[in-house]
C-alpha positions in Angstrom: 19.1 75.2 -19.8 22.1 72.8 -19.5 24.6 72.2 -22.2 23.7 69.0 -24.0 22.0 67.8 -27.3 19.7 65.6 -28.5 21.3 63.2 -30.9 19.3 62.6 -34.4 15.6 61.9 -33.9 14.1 61.1 -30.6 11.1 59.1 -29.6 9.3 59.4 -26.3 8.6 56.1 -24.8 6.2 55.8 -21.5 6.6 52.5 -19.9 4.3 50.8 -17.4 1.6 53.9 -17.1 -1.3 51.2 -16.8 -4.3 50.4 -14.7 -3.3 47.5 -13.0 0.3 49.5 -11.9 -1.0 53.4 -11.7 -4.4 53.4 -10.8 -5.1 53.5 -7.1 -7.8 51.0 -7.6 -5.6 48.9 -9.8 -4.6 45.1 -9.4 -1.4 45.7 -7.9 -1.9 49.5 -6.2 -0.9 48.1 -2.7 2.7 47.6 -3.8 2.9 51.4 -3.6 3.3 52.5 -7.3 0.0 53.9 -8.0 0.3 56.0 -4.8 3.8 57.4 -5.8 2.6 57.8 -9.7 -0.1 60.5 -8.4 1.7 61.8 -5.5 5.1 62.5 -6.9 4.0 64.9 -9.9 5.1 62.7 -12.9 1.6 62.9 -14.6 1.9 66.8 -15.3 5.2 66.3 -16.3 4.4 63.3 -18.8 1.7 65.2 -20.3 3.8 68.2 -20.9 6.0 65.6 -22.4 3.4 64.3 -24.8 2.5 67.7 -25.8 5.8 68.6 -26.7 6.3 65.5 -28.9 3.0 65.5 -30.5 3.7 69.1 -31.3 6.7 68.4 -33.1 5.3 65.5 -34.8 7.9 63.0 -33.1 6.9 59.5 -32.4 5.3 58.9 -29.0 5.3 54.9 -28.1 3.7 53.3 -25.0 5.2 50.0 -23.7 2.7 48.2 -21.0 3.4 45.0 -18.9 1.3 42.5 -20.4 1.7 39.1 -19.0 2.7 36.2 -21.5 0.6 33.5 -20.4 2.9 30.9 -22.8 5.7 31.8 -20.6 4.1 31.3 -17.1 5.1 27.7 -16.7 8.7 28.7 -16.9 8.4 31.7 -14.7 10.9 32.1 -11.7 9.6 31.1 -8.2 12.0 33.2 -6.1 11.4 36.8 -5.3 8.1 38.3 -4.6 7.6 40.1 -8.0 7.1 36.6 -9.5 4.0 35.4 -7.1 2.6 38.7 -8.0 2.8 38.5 -11.8 1.8 34.7 -12.2 -1.3 35.4 -10.2 -3.5 36.6 -13.1 -2.6 40.2 -13.5 -1.9 42.0 -16.7 -3.5 39.5 -18.6 -4.0 40.4 -22.4 -7.0 42.1 -23.3 -8.0 43.0 -19.6 -8.7 46.6 -18.0 -5.2 45.9 -16.1 -3.1 46.7 -19.4 -4.9 49.7 -20.7 -3.1 53.2 -20.2 -4.5 55.4 -17.5 -6.6 58.2 -18.7 -4.5 61.0 -17.3 -1.7 60.0 -20.2 -3.9 58.3 -22.5 -2.5 57.4 -26.1 -3.9 58.9 -29.3 -5.0 56.5 -32.0 -1.8 56.4 -33.8 0.1 55.9 -30.8 1.3 52.0 -30.6 0.9 50.6 -27.1 2.9 47.3 -27.4 3.1 44.9 -24.6 6.3 43.7 -22.6 7.1 40.8 -20.3 8.7 40.8 -17.8 11.0 44.1 -17.5 12.6 45.7 -20.5 10.6 47.3 -22.8 12.3 45.4 -25.6 11.0 42.0 -24.2 8.5 40.2 -25.7 7.9 42.8 -28.7 9.2 44.6 -31.7 9.7 47.9 -30.1 13.6 47.7 -31.3 12.5 47.2 -35.0 10.2 49.8 -34.9 12.2 52.2 -33.6 14.7 51.3 -36.4 12.3 51.8 -39.0 11.7 55.1 -37.7 15.4 55.9 -37.5 15.4 56.8 -34.4 18.7 57.6 -32.2 17.7 58.9 -28.9 15.0 57.4 -26.4 13.1 59.6 -23.7 11.8 57.3 -21.2 9.6 57.9 -18.3 7.3 55.6 -16.6 6.7 53.4 -13.4 8.7 51.9 -11.8 12.3 53.7 -11.9 13.8 50.9 -10.2 12.2 48.2 -11.9 11.0 48.3 -15.8 12.8 51.8 -16.5 16.3 50.7 -15.2 15.7 47.4 -17.1 14.9 49.3 -20.3 17.9 51.7 -19.7 20.3 49.2 -19.5 19.0 47.2 -22.6 18.5 50.3 -24.9 22.2 51.0 -23.9 23.3 47.3 -25.4 21.3 48.3 -28.6 23.2 51.7 -28.7 20.6 54.2 -28.2 21.0 57.4 -26.7 18.9 57.7 -23.8 17.3 60.8 -22.1 15.8 60.3 -18.6 13.7 63.1 -17.1 14.4 63.2 -13.5 11.1 64.3 -12.5 8.8 62.3 -14.9 9.2 58.7 -13.4 8.7 57.3 -10.2 9.1 54.2 -8.0 7.5 52.8 -4.6 9.8 54.4 -2.5 12.3 57.1 -2.5 15.5 54.9 -1.7 15.1 52.8 -4.5 13.9 55.6 -6.8 17.2 57.4 -6.0 19.6 54.4 -6.0 17.9 53.8 -9.7 18.5 57.4 -11.4 21.9 57.3 -10.0 22.5 54.1 -12.0 20.8 55.7 -15.0 22.8 58.6 -15.0 26.0 56.4 -15.8 24.3 55.5 -19.3 21.9 58.5 -19.9 21.1 62.2 -19.6 19.1 62.5 -16.4 17.8 66.2 -16.3 14.3 67.6 -15.5 11.4 67.6 -17.9 11.6 71.4 -18.7 15.0 70.9 -19.7 14.3 67.8 -22.1 11.6 70.0 -23.7 13.8 72.8 -24.2 16.2 70.7 -26.3 13.4 69.0 -28.5 
């Protein structure tokens, strides 16, 4: 076990573990995130995190990408991401935005929507965390080089302590995954899932 400590009360946040992105038959499976989620080993590690947090009565919150139709007319047009997100995926109430069964939430665990990248965008996550007295966020999800990375930067702007299990998030390709984790390590404790659980 490495020499570090959880600061204050922690919460686990699972990011974009939803059908459109993580189901091999999902709407954007062709991008590669679904294949990576199932082949990288992140699902059993996320389940281990869920068990550990639930056993200790610590908060678990899910944040899924849910397209905000009211903002689509102002969405950027440059970059391939935007042509995908404006193509009718991740619409409110659709199967796309449901958490995959492998890491399904309990009835009392909130599933918030964000749009487009940071887990804080277009929801009340920060206010919820403040009400719960949360000081440390343990983040895992898909994709490391997109929503997880964006969420880490904004969480730092909001002065949260960050813990990112090095083996519980993934991206569509290894170079982007490695680059994102390297950037995250500047503002977070990046360490294996087993080590995170040992510190709870």
